N, C-alpha and C positions, 0 to 999 in steps of 0.2 A: 467533720466526720466523727460520728459517735463510735466509741470503742465498745465492742460486744461484752456482754456479761462474762462470757468464757475468757476473753482476753484479760479483763479486769481481775477475774478470779486467778488467772495464771500469774499476773503481776503481783497480786496480793500474796499468793503463796511464796513467790520469790522474795518479796520484801519481808515476810514473816520469818523466813529462813535467815535473812540478813540480820534481822533484829535479834534472833537467838544467838547468832554468831557474835554480834556486837556485845551482847550481855556476857557471853563467855570470855571474850577478849578483855572486856573491862574488868571482870573479876580476876582474870589472870594478871592483868596489869597492876591491880591493887596488891596482889600477892608478890609480884616482883618488887614493888615499892617497899612492902614490909620486909622482904628479904634483904633488900639493899640497906634499909635503915638498921637492920640487925648487924650487917657488916660494918656500917659506920660506927655503931656503938662498940663493936669488938675492936675496931682500929683505935678508937679513942681510948679504950681501956688499956690497949697495948702501947699507948703513947705515940701513935703514928699520926702523920698529917692526914686529915680527912677531907681536905678541901675538894679534891677531885671526886671522891666518893659521894660527898654531899651534893656536889654539882650534878652528878648523875641522878640522885634522888629528885632534885629540882626539875631536871629535864624529863624524867619519867612522869612526874606529876603534871607538868605542862602538856605532855603528850596525852595523858589520860583525860585531861580536861577537854582536849580536842576530840578524843574518842567519844566522850560523853555528849558533847555537842552534836556529833555526827549521829549518835544513837537517837537523840531527840528528833532529828530530821527523819530518820527511818521510821520512828514511831508515828510521827505526823503523817508520813506517806501511807503507813499501814491503816491509820484511822480514815484517811481520805478514801483509800481503795475499798475499805469495808463499807463505807457509805455508798460508794459507786456500785458495788456488787449488790448491796441490799436494795438500792433504788432500781437497779436493772431487773432484779428478780420480781419486784413489785410490778414493774411495767410489763414484764413478760407473763406474769401470773394471772 
């Protein structure tokens, strides 16, 4: 069963919105990491134990890697749907 051009266009629009959100989330994630790294440095200067704070930085980075992998999947889906919409328009045109 073929999906209509209109349905592919609707799916494309939804995936493009997800891609924008993923980009925003990733940028905010990098900012959180920078903020946490600043806190670690402040703690180090103050002579405090920074193991847990550094562990949080590491966990944030691991999470961000997964977010970036997910973003790649969304971008691939967007590309696929763009091709489907373009092909459907050519067939209909």
